MINUZA-368503 format. One line per field, with one value per residue (C-alpha): residue in three letters; x negated, y negated, z negated. Coordinates in Angstrom, 3 decimals. Layout:
type: Ala:...
x: X:...
y: Y:...
z: Z:...
END
This chain:
type: Met:Gln:Gln:Gly:Gly:Thr:Glu:Phe:Arg:Ile:Ser:Gly:Gln:Ala:Gly:Ser:Glu:Gly:Ile:Ala:Ile:Gly:Leu:Ala:Tyr:Val:Leu:Asn:Gln:Ser:Asn:Arg:Ser:Val:Ala:Pro:Lys:Lys:Ile:Lys:Ala:Leu:Gln:Val:Arg:Ser:His:Ile:Lys:Arg:Phe:Gln:Lys:Ala:Lys:Ala:Leu:Phe:Leu:Glu:Glu:Ile:Glu:Glu:Leu:Ser:Lys:Asn:Leu:Asp:Lys:Ala:Thr:Arg:Glu:Ile:Phe:Glu:Ala:Gln:Lys:His:Ile:Val:Ser:Asp:Val:Glu:Ile:Asp:Asp:Lys:Val:Ile:Arg:Leu:Ile:Glu:Lys:Glu:Arg:Phe:Ser:Val:Asp:Phe:Ala:Val:Phe:Glu:Thr:Phe:Gly:Glu:Phe:Ile:Glu:Arg:Leu:Arg:Glu:Ser:Gly:Ser:Glu:Ile:Phe:Gln:Gln:Arg:Ile:Val:Asp:Leu:Glu:Asn:Leu:Arg:Asn:Arg:Leu:Ile:Asp:Leu:Ser:Cys:Glu:Asn:Gly:Lys:Gln:Lys:Lys:Ile:Pro:Lys:Lys:Ser:Ile:Leu:Val:Val:Lys:Asp:Ile:Ser:Pro:Thr:Asp:Leu:Val:Asn:Phe:Tyr:Glu:Met:Gly:Ile:Ser:Ala:Leu:Val:Met:Asp:Lys:Gly:Gly:Ile:Thr:Ser:His:Ala:Ser:Ile:Ile:Ala:Gln:Ser:Leu:Asp:Ile:Pro:Cys:Val:Val:Ser:Ala:Lys:Asn:Ala:Val:Gln:His:Thr:Ser:Thr:Gly:Asn:His:Val:Ile:Val:Asp:Gly:Asn:Thr:Gly:Ser:Val:Ile:Val:Asn:Pro:Lys:Thr:Glu:Thr:Ser:Glu:Gln:Phe:Lys:Lys:Arg:Ser:Arg:Glu:Leu:Thr:Lys:Gln:Lys:Lys:Ala:Ile:Leu:His:Gly:Asn:Glu:Glu:Ser:Ile:Thr:Thr:Asp:Gly:Phe:Val:Phe:His:Leu:Arg:Ala:Asn:Val:Glu:Phe:Thr:Gln:Glu:Leu:Asp:Leu:Val:Lys:Lys:Asn:Lys:Ala:Glu:Gly:Val:Gly:Leu:Leu:Arg:Thr:Glu:Ala:Leu:Leu:Tyr:Gly:Gly:Phe:Glu:Lys:Arg:Ala:Glu:Glu:Ala:Gln:Ile:Glu:Phe:Tyr:Ser:Lys:Ile:Leu:Lys:Glu:Thr:Lys:Gly:Pro:Val:Thr:Val:Arg:Leu:Phe:Asp:Val:Gly:Gly:Asp:Lys:Leu:Asn:Ile:His:Asn:Gln:Asp:Glu:Asp:Asn:Pro:Phe:Leu:Gly:Trp:Arg:Gly:Ile:Arg:Met:Leu:Leu:Asp:Glu:Arg:Glu:Ile:Leu:Glu:Thr:Gln:Leu:Arg:Ser:Ile:Leu:Lys:Ile:Ser:Gly:Lys:Tyr:Lys:Gly:Arg:Val:Leu:Ile:Leu:Val:Pro:Met:Ile:Thr:Asp:Val:Gln:Glu:Ile:Leu:Glu:Val:Lys:Lys:Val:Leu:Asn:Ala:Val:Lys:Asn:Asp:Leu:Lys:Val:Gln:Gln:Ile:Ala:Phe:Asp:Glu:His:Ile:Arg:Leu:Gly:Ile:Met:Val:Glu:Val:Pro:Ser:Val:Ala:Leu:Leu:Ala:Ser:Gln:Phe:Ala:Lys:Glu:Ile:Asp:Phe:Phe:Ser:Ile:Gly:Thr:Asn:Asp:Leu:Thr:Gln:Tyr:Thr:Leu:Ala:Val:Asp:Arg:Gly:Asn:Ala:Arg:Ile:Cys:Ser:Leu:Tyr:Gln:His:Thr:His:Pro:Ala:Val:Trp:Gln:Leu:Ile:His:Gln:Thr:Val:Tyr:Ala:Ala:Arg:Asn:Asn:Lys:Ile:Pro:Val:Ala:Val:Cys:Gly:Glu:Leu:Ala:Gly:Asp:Ile:Ile:Gly:Ala:Ser:Val:Leu:Val:Gly:Met:Gly:Met:Ser:Glu:Leu:Ser:Met:Ala:Thr:His:Ser:Ile:Pro:Lys:Ile:Lys:His:His:Leu:Ser:Asn:Asn:Ser:Gln:Glu:Ser:Phe:Arg:Gln:Leu:Ala:Gln:Lys:Val:Leu:Asn:Ser:Ser:Ser:Ala:Glu:Gln:Val:Lys:Ala:Glu:Phe:Lys:Ala:Leu:Phe:Ser:Gln
x: -121.015:-119.550:-119.830:-118.267:-118.758:-116.655:-113.038:-112.546:-109.794:-109.589:-106.779:-104.915:-101.386:-98.554:-98.150:-95.908:-94.444:-95.298:-98.086:-100.710:-103.454:-106.244:-109.724:-110.887:-112.030:-113.927:-114.046:-116.505:-116.116:-118.484:-117.552:-117.766:-120.305:-121.061:-124.082:-123.722:-124.843:-125.110:-124.280:-125.184:-122.773:-122.453:-121.219:-118.391:-115.736:-116.549:-116.392:-113.018:-111.776:-113.032:-111.048:-107.895:-108.331:-108.819:-105.579:-103.696:-105.076:-104.182:-100.617:-100.315:-101.592:-98.963:-96.186:-97.116:-97.525:-94.220:-92.030:-91.008:-91.327:-88.709:-87.577:-89.821:-93.026:-91.948:-91.381:-94.859:-96.312:-94.130:-95.671:-99.152:-98.199:-97.232:-100.581:-102.589:-100.470:-100.692:-101.574:-103.754:-105.891:-106.059:-107.176:-109.788:-111.403:-111.524:-112.854:-115.701:-116.603:-116.151:-117.391:-119.754:-120.991:-120.572:-120.144:-116.621:-117.225:-118.482:-115.698:-113.072:-114.937:-115.240:-111.618:-110.082:-112.642:-111.093:-107.651:-109.130:-111.131:-108.039:-106.263:-109.310:-109.386:-105.704:-104.437:-101.615:-101.833:-99.573:-101.898:-104.898:-103.237:-102.728:-106.512:-106.718:-104.330:-106.215:-109.635:-108.553:-106.767:-109.922:-112.139:-109.917:-110.009:-113.799:-114.098:-111.818:-113.559:-116.894:-115.398:-115.889:-112.258:-112.488:-110.720:-112.361:-110.854:-110.194:-109.017:-105.314:-103.971:-106.939:-106.546:-107.849:-109.973:-110.741:-111.521:-108.598:-106.808:-104.888:-101.301:-102.404:-105.178:-102.835:-100.244:-102.983:-104.355:-100.821:-100.339:-103.585:-101.953:-103.283:-101.368:-102.079:-103.845:-106.139:-107.321:-109.880:-107.986:-104.387:-101.356:-97.892:-96.563:-99.381:-98.494:-100.321:-97.957:-94.851:-95.917:-96.931:-93.453:-91.897:-94.008:-93.248:-96.871:-98.230:-100.364:-102.464:-103.710:-106.112:-108.025:-111.230:-114.406:-112.586:-114.783:-117.943:-116.982:-115.486:-117.180:-115.754:-114.920:-114.132:-110.964:-108.570:-105.101:-103.214:-100.373:-98.420:-95.933:-98.403:-101.114:-103.861:-106.406:-108.027:-111.327:-112.694:-109.590:-109.829:-107.752:-105.267:-104.918:-104.168:-101.570:-99.893:-99.634:-98.361:-95.590:-94.892:-94.796:-92.104:-90.087:-90.394:-89.290:-86.205:-85.573:-86.026:-83.415:-81.016:-81.576:-81.268:-78.297:-76.657:-74.018:-75.834:-74.239:-76.163:-74.980:-76.613:-75.144:-73.510:-71.940:-74.442:-74.223:-77.479:-78.390:-81.580:-82.590:-85.482:-88.520:-88.775:-91.297:-90.713:-87.659:-89.479:-88.642:-84.873:-84.473:-86.048:-83.809:-80.782:-82.277:-83.066:-79.667:-80.882:-78.116:-79.360:-82.689:-83.895:-86.970:-87.314:-90.885:-91.006:-94.749:-94.930:-92.968:-96.098:-98.368:-100.250:-99.137:-96.086:-94.371:-91.958:-89.258:-89.785:-86.150:-84.880:-87.360:-86.387:-82.663:-83.246:-85.271:-82.767:-79.879:-81.392:-82.027:-78.476:-76.873:-78.627:-78.256:-75.436:-75.292:-77.206:-80.400:-82.716:-84.905:-88.162:-89.516:-92.997:-95.573:-98.797:-101.178:-101.292:-104.565:-102.597:-100.479:-103.565:-102.423:-105.569:-109.002:-110.062:-111.407:-110.306:-112.539:-109.567:-106.537:-104.497:-104.601:-104.507:-102.314:-99.781:-96.073:-93.867:-96.924:-97.670:-94.014:-93.328:-96.335:-95.309:-91.623:-91.003:-91.854:-89.671:-86.756:-86.984:-86.876:-84.014:-82.049:-82.606:-81.462:-78.410:-77.356:-77.433:-75.650:-72.616:-72.175:-72.833:-71.198:-71.933:-74.763:-77.718:-79.779:-82.771:-85.810:-88.542:-92.103:-94.952:-92.833:-94.725:-92.878:-89.200:-89.853:-90.721:-87.312:-85.618:-87.526:-86.506:-82.861:-83.123:-84.492:-81.858:-79.035:-80.404:-80.474:-76.923:-75.738:-77.372:-75.613:-72.291:-72.764:-73.514:-70.480:-72.590:-71.110:-73.109:-72.437:-71.832:-72.151:-75.480:-77.432:-80.870:-83.311:-86.955:-89.715:-90.889:-94.495:-96.391:-96.414:-95.396:-92.030:-91.365:-92.261:-89.897:-87.297:-84.418:-85.174:-85.528:-82.313:-80.292:-81.359:-80.934:-78.548:-80.812:-84.283:-86.330:-89.339:-92.368:-94.287:-97.297:-98.404:-97.018:-99.342:-102.262:-101.846:-101.023:-104.024:-106.399:-107.102:-107.459:-105.464:-107.518:-110.852:-111.982:-114.461:-111.793:-108.690:-108.396:-107.592:-104.584:-101.860:-98.320:-96.968:-99.149:-97.181:-97.992:-96.227:-93.242:-92.993:-92.762:-90.170:-88.120:-88.249:-87.017:-84.164:-83.146:-83.049:-81.064:-78.505:-78.071:-77.563:-75.306:-77.348:-78.504:-82.092:-83.708:-87.170:-88.878:-92.406:-94.066:-93.029:-89.446:-90.597:-92.481:-90.649:-91.784:-91.183:-87.672:-86.771:-87.816:-86.190:-82.839:-83.357:-83.595:-80.224:-81.440:-79.232:-80.929:-84.261:-85.947:-88.858:-90.825:-88.196:-89.804:-89.545:-85.739:-84.807:-87.083:-86.039:-82.357:-82.722:-84.448:-82.083:-78.894:-79.974:-80.628:-78.719:-79.150:-79.222:-82.399:-83.881:-82.866:-84.707:-87.776:-87.595:-87.544:-90.627:-92.419:-91.842:-93.602:-96.509:-100.045:-101.432:-100.433:-101.570:-99.166:-96.359:-97.087:-97.172:-93.781:-92.312:-93.672:-92.277:-88.759:-88.870:-90.893:-92.349
y: -137.498:-140.970:-143.055:-146.470:-148.215:-148.529:-147.447:-144.325:-141.786:-138.015:-136.451:-133.335:-131.985:-133.170:-130.458:-132.302:-135.762:-138.806:-141.332:-141.270:-143.796:-142.991:-141.601:-138.419:-135.374:-133.075:-129.401:-127.758:-124.023:-122.370:-119.078:-116.322:-113.588:-110.677:-108.475:-104.682:-103.662:-100.087:-99.135:-96.158:-93.307:-94.479:-97.895:-96.571:-96.524:-100.067:-101.472:-99.822:-101.287:-104.737:-104.472:-103.401:-106.194:-108.737:-107.576:-107.851:-111.364:-112.480:-111.193:-112.989:-116.189:-115.984:-115.227:-118.243:-120.619:-119.687:-120.238:-123.815:-123.819:-123.692:-120.585:-121.121:-121.210:-118.362:-116.144:-116.935:-115.903:-112.800:-111.858:-112.301:-110.017:-107.323:-107.629:-107.379:-104.422:-102.642:-98.965:-98.881:-101.768:-100.228:-96.836:-98.341:-100.484:-97.620:-95.221:-97.628:-97.870:-94.203:-92.417:-94.943:-96.391:-100.009:-102.838:-104.124:-107.496:-105.876:-103.261:-106.036:-108.075:-105.102:-103.953:-107.346:-107.872:-105.072:-106.717:-110.170:-108.947:-107.390:-110.736:-112.698:-110.775:-111.547:-113.775:-114.823:-118.297:-117.150:-114.286:-116.623:-118.788:-115.781:-115.331:-118.308:-116.615:-113.312:-114.955:-117.007:-114.087:-111.986:-114.731:-115.105:-111.364:-111.385:-114.309:-112.634:-109.274:-110.998:-112.956:-116.236:-117.292:-120.899:-123.473:-126.793:-129.910:-132.913:-136.457:-137.307:-138.935:-137.593:-136.783:-133.238:-132.538:-128.857:-126.441:-124.272:-123.433:-120.589:-120.984:-120.484:-123.087:-125.601:-125.288:-125.503:-128.709:-130.097:-129.594:-131.524:-134.430:-134.515:-136.933:-135.394:-132.573:-132.629:-129.343:-128.598:-125.422:-124.240:-124.905:-126.330:-122.856:-122.064:-121.369:-124.557:-126.609:-124.855:-125.289:-128.931:-129.567:-127.822:-129.880:-133.038:-134.085:-135.451:-132.928:-132.975:-129.649:-128.811:-132.016:-130.766:-131.481:-133.565:-131.976:-132.821:-136.439:-137.342:-137.746:-137.619:-141.199:-142.412:-144.479:-142.457:-142.833:-139.646:-140.006:-136.756:-138.072:-138.409:-136.011:-138.618:-139.355:-142.783:-142.934:-146.235:-148.202:-151.971:-154.059:-154.942:-151.251:-150.330:-153.094:-151.925:-148.367:-149.479:-151.390:-148.443:-146.053:-148.156:-148.271:-144.519:-143.743:-145.897:-144.380:-140.798:-141.314:-142.754:-139.838:-137.044:-138.533:-140.325:-139.138:-139.566:-137.381:-135.549:-137.909:-140.810:-144.291:-143.694:-140.346:-137.664:-134.726:-132.925:-129.999:-129.825:-126.324:-124.972:-122.890:-120.275:-117.575:-116.773:-116.505:-118.928:-121.700:-121.296:-123.827:-126.471:-125.412:-126.197:-129.329:-130.844:-129.828:-127.713:-126.485:-122.920:-121.291:-122.004:-119.801:-116.960:-115.691:-111.997:-111.255:-111.434:-108.153:-106.493:-108.020:-105.191:-102.538:-101.090:-98.669:-95.852:-97.849:-100.697:-100.733:-101.001:-103.792:-105.722:-105.480:-106.719:-109.688:-110.670:-110.246:-112.643:-115.286:-115.044:-114.938:-118.091:-120.201:-121.500:-121.575:-119.508:-117.585:-116.938:-113.926:-113.827:-110.349:-109.548:-111.837:-110.023:-107.522:-103.823:-104.079:-105.800:-102.657:-100.473:-98.629:-99.188:-100.240:-102.201:-105.733:-108.328:-111.127:-113.477:-112.331:-115.399:-114.101:-110.461:-107.645:-109.563:-110.326:-108.454:-106.876:-104.964:-104.228:-102.683:-100.407:-99.520:-98.725:-97.301:-100.629:-102.523:-100.110:-100.262:-104.054:-104.257:-101.655:-103.615:-106.879:-105.256:-103.606:-106.888:-108.659:-106.484:-108.214:-111.707:-111.648:-114.662:-115.902:-113.718:-114.332:-112.343:-114.215:-112.495:-113.925:-114.092:-113.358:-114.041:-111.935:-111.292:-107.532:-107.747:-109.123:-106.454:-103.805:-105.408:-105.364:-101.636:-100.905:-103.137:-101.397:-97.972:-98.979:-100.347:-97.040:-95.076:-97.245:-96.740:-92.954:-93.260:-95.544:-98.287:-101.771:-104.501:-107.720:-106.485:-110.053:-110.771:-113.304:-112.532:-115.335:-115.835:-118.126:-120.553:-120.825:-119.890:-122.169:-119.290:-119.047:-122.780:-122.757:-119.845:-120.862:-120.576:-116.879:-116.131:-118.020:-115.513:-112.662:-114.175:-116.098:-118.970:-120.535:-121.564:-123.694:-122.974:-126.193:-125.177:-122.386:-124.108:-127.036:-124.719:-122.745:-125.759:-127.829:-124.844:-126.025:-123.685:-125.583:-123.935:-125.149:-128.169:-129.268:-129.875:-130.444:-134.031:-132.559:-130.729:-133.285:-131.957:-135.208:-134.814:-135.576:-132.118:-130.506:-132.835:-131.873:-128.170:-128.884:-130.958:-128.142:-125.671:-127.962:-128.462:-124.682:-124.053:-126.709:-125.335:-121.820:-123.024:-121.594:-123.417:-124.535:-125.353:-126.367:-124.648:-126.067:-128.872:-131.324:-131.154:-132.419:-135.349:-138.700:-139.307:-135.680:-135.529:-138.824:-137.604:-134.185:-135.752:-138.152:-135.099:-133.986:-131.340:-131.030:-128.174:-128.900:-126.576:-127.734:-127.447:-127.956:-131.036:-132.891:-132.670:-135.765:-138.183:-136.831:-136.974:-140.542:-141.656:-139.926:-140.982:-144.623:-144.962:-144.288:-141.404:-143.964:-145.473:-141.970:-141.286:-144.437:-143.251:-139.791:-141.335:-143.413:-140.424:-138.281:-140.993:-141.297:-140.115:-139.701:-138.999:-142.517:-143.976:-141.861:-143.383:-146.875:-146.364:-145.202:-148.224:-150.552:-149.193:-148.342:-150.530:-148.214
z: -98.663:-98.987:-102.127:-101.785:-98.437:-95.311:-95.040:-92.924:-92.270:-92.286:-90.259:-91.365:-91.508:-93.731:-96.379:-98.839:-98.436:-100.506:-100.952:-103.720:-104.430:-106.872:-107.494:-105.817:-107.760:-105.395:-106.289:-103.897:-104.324:-101.868:-100.243:-102.825:-102.213:-104.523:-103.860:-104.251:-107.728:-108.960:-112.546:-114.703:-115.433:-119.046:-117.811:-115.626:-118.328:-119.552:-115.989:-115.398:-118.688:-117.642:-114.408:-116.227:-118.774:-115.955:-114.334:-117.619:-118.265:-114.743:-115.093:-118.459:-116.827:-114.094:-116.563:-118.674:-115.722:-114.071:-117.144:-116.387:-112.603:-109.897:-108.061:-105.019:-107.059:-109.340:-106.312:-104.955:-108.310:-108.240:-104.887:-106.381:-109.268:-106.759:-104.959:-108.189:-109.330:-105.960:-106.447:-103.321:-104.594:-108.048:-106.716:-104.386:-107.110:-109.584:-106.924:-106.065:-109.757:-110.608:-107.482:-105.890:-109.205:-108.105:-110.640:-111.269:-109.585:-106.378:-106.437:-106.547:-103.917:-101.539:-101.960:-101.236:-98.478:-96.423:-96.477:-95.827:-92.840:-91.306:-91.480:-90.328:-87.042:-86.483:-83.721:-86.062:-87.603:-90.440:-91.380:-91.230:-93.878:-96.168:-96.313:-98.685:-101.125:-101.093:-101.433:-104.419:-106.041:-105.567:-107.046:-110.104:-110.800:-110.457:-112.892:-115.419:-115.128:-115.705:-118.632:-116.826:-116.843:-118.047:-115.888:-115.019:-116.629:-114.430:-115.296:-115.125:-111.954:-109.942:-106.277:-106.025:-102.914:-102.279:-99.462:-100.556:-103.780:-105.380:-106.627:-110.241:-109.985:-108.332:-111.083:-113.741:-112.208:-111.841:-115.579:-116.120:-114.250:-110.674:-108.446:-105.019:-103.202:-100.148:-98.609:-95.897:-95.042:-95.233:-93.094:-93.544:-94.435:-96.871:-100.481:-101.521:-99.323:-100.629:-104.260:-103.727:-102.307:-105.304:-107.714:-105.688:-105.233:-101.915:-100.067:-96.888:-95.520:-92.664:-93.497:-91.885:-93.895:-96.522:-99.206:-97.255:-96.571:-99.961:-103.343:-106.837:-107.805:-104.273:-103.994:-101.847:-100.322:-99.487:-96.993:-97.136:-94.571:-91.693:-92.864:-93.230:-95.973:-96.265:-98.139:-99.524:-98.448:-98.094:-100.506:-97.771:-96.820:-100.439:-100.683:-97.456:-98.774:-102.183:-100.423:-98.114:-101.070:-102.766:-99.524:-98.957:-102.505:-101.977:-98.518:-99.766:-102.470:-99.911:-97.492:-100.058:-101.868:-98.968:-96.527:-93.235:-90.593:-87.879:-85.188:-83.331:-83.434:-80.044:-80.972:-79.887:-82.344:-83.188:-85.464:-87.541:-88.573:-90.623:-89.696:-92.452:-93.298:-96.973:-99.197:-101.504:-99.033:-99.336:-102.162:-99.900:-97.010:-99.190:-100.709:-97.309:-95.905:-92.992:-90.682:-90.518:-89.689:-86.171:-86.514:-88.996:-88.829:-89.709:-89.699:-93.509:-93.561:-92.184:-94.812:-96.487:-94.004:-92.301:-94.680:-93.968:-95.751:-93.273:-92.164:-95.730:-96.521:-93.394:-94.074:-97.622:-96.320:-93.585:-96.004:-98.522:-95.852:-94.498:-97.932:-99.145:-95.997:-93.835:-90.073:-87.498:-88.293:-85.339:-86.117:-84.159:-83.483:-84.856:-83.221:-84.138:-82.615:-83.490:-85.437:-88.229:-88.537:-88.737:-85.580:-83.564:-84.691:-81.623:-81.623:-79.089:-77.850:-77.574:-79.615:-78.587:-75.000:-75.986:-77.223:-79.244:-79.495:-77.039:-75.395:-78.562:-79.318:-75.912:-76.378:-79.939:-79.323:-82.783:-84.396:-81.914:-82.329:-86.124:-86.137:-83.650:-85.628:-88.858:-87.259:-85.674:-88.931:-90.844:-87.960:-88.637:-92.005:-90.625:-87.200:-85.024:-87.243:-86.196:-83.036:-81.746:-80.400:-78.352:-78.600:-76.066:-72.996:-69.748:-67.167:-66.384:-66.413:-70.117:-71.061:-68.926:-70.902:-74.204:-73.114:-72.323:-75.796:-77.427:-75.560:-76.532:-80.213:-79.932:-78.445:-81.291:-83.859:-82.103:-82.234:-85.955:-86.337:-87.883:-87.422:-85.698:-83.814:-80.268:-78.968:-80.695:-78.651:-77.211:-76.414:-75.558:-76.722:-74.078:-75.181:-72.006:-68.932:-66.611:-68.408:-68.171:-64.476:-63.804:-66.384:-63.891:-63.301:-67.025:-67.827:-65.794:-68.110:-71.587:-73.842:-74.949:-74.812:-77.847:-76.937:-79.119:-78.593:-80.692:-78.354:-75.266:-75.980:-76.674:-73.470:-71.281:-72.408:-72.910:-76.470:-79.444:-82.070:-84.828:-83.451:-85.495:-82.819:-80.184:-82.336:-81.039:-77.611:-79.029:-78.186:-78.342:-76.862:-73.755:-70.542:-69.100:-72.066:-71.582:-67.901:-68.818:-71.518:-69.062:-66.499:-69.125:-70.211:-66.579:-65.961:-69.159:-68.237:-64.703:-66.061:-68.879:-71.757:-74.940:-75.429:-78.774:-79.951:-82.895:-82.761:-84.717:-81.986:-83.317:-86.715:-85.203:-84.939:-81.359:-80.377:-81.826:-80.141:-76.686:-77.147:-78.045:-75.141:-72.861:-74.206:-76.657:-79.719:-81.634:-83.304:-85.803:-87.913:-91.148:-93.848:-95.397:-92.054:-91.861:-93.967:-92.075:-88.651:-89.579:-90.847:-87.640:-85.213:-87.007:-87.136:-83.415:-80.198:-77.810:-75.010:-76.481:-76.748:-73.116:-71.999:-73.913:-72.315:-68.824:-69.595:-71.147:-68.038:-66.020:-68.460:-67.780:-71.313:-74.909:-75.801:-73.254:-74.745:-78.178:-76.695:-75.000:-78.313:-80.194:-77.552:-78.108:-81.808:-84.157:-86.806
END
């Protein structure tokens, strides 16, 4: 714990842009644990009533909180209402109380624990982030069922520092007047990030051990643009950030209300698209003027199980995305392992190198066929706009198998006289070094490449990006990563197919500069990164980016890459 003293920084991820300077309020909520407690037969009815009352109170809370909020936040709350009202959860809690004679708090804890554990074992980063939502939802229901529902009060303009936070708590604290949010956990697609963006408060997520290293009352600067937190800042540091905050506010207004075109000063046209997971993000996609969806993650469709009406649910989801956006929408096939679908109950020592992505889909053909059929059906209504992206490809034979399945589904639809886009484009994720090294061979079998720099970096550098102990080794601007990207771009150009980037590197100023310098015109990123990337690219020349790319390809370290950037572009 730090109280006063030397200035130091905590690194995280940018969850919501903006700069806030103020006093920290640390809310250290330890991991919730509820011991099994048995109740008497006479207590069963009262414990069931307490659970039902807790549900009703929670739903009232959500209804009240969402009244004056934007569409994105209301839809997140709507999703929470569905979880709390889920019949399966309801039946399980009541069964544990009625049949097993467990107390209401343990029944709720145990029921949610099953869902949480399923996600915890996942190799999917997206599912890992959903754990925070379920844990907080569970804790709130336990508090309400135990009649311990009072919310903490915190001073206005505080910078809230927490391990994680529920949507309802975040909105409550926002109404109390917090000026920024810092989280130990969470990711840039977490609900906390989305809501912070909607509420327009700076937010830094994945700020490892921020709770441990910050004390209530510490002076803190939160930089939601770079994902850094400065504790006990020096006077000169505070003055620098105050000045920068004023400049950013002025720049943000100019970007959002200006008429900057997606073109460099020397005429190179580029397209900035959004990475999207939830329909709640669509307002931000419009606000930040994304030119389509470069990566539509579909794993959330499996959240809570794979139902018989899966095809109907998928079509509804894809339809909403296409209806509310303009430009192309690249739909990535499910990138999770089968354990998340409750198909097999086998653990994997290393899920990131295991049965995931296309490996799982080719084994579970029904799931693959259902998703391809859903995508094809919606493509018939939006011809030319829908693209299919295959994840975790490592071998050419895998894409040949996918093409066989796709053609079989197309033939079935033709027999049924169901319209679809017969020229729908099929691409693969370049996220494994073997694909980049053999990019020329893969290019002959597909319509486009999409480079997933997050996993490509992880697999190239042998660094688990979720491991706090070695996170400093995860460097997506590492020269080895750039060499693989360059090889992929070269193969795409020779085979006359498009290549895009959909990883975090595209939303990084240095990354975007080098990518455009390599001649790439399609970048897809977290929606909140689009304005700053557009501003930077449109105010510089592609020639300057090309010079940077040449220097980067001759660099030997990520630090040298940064130095080359600074030498050409004073930031």
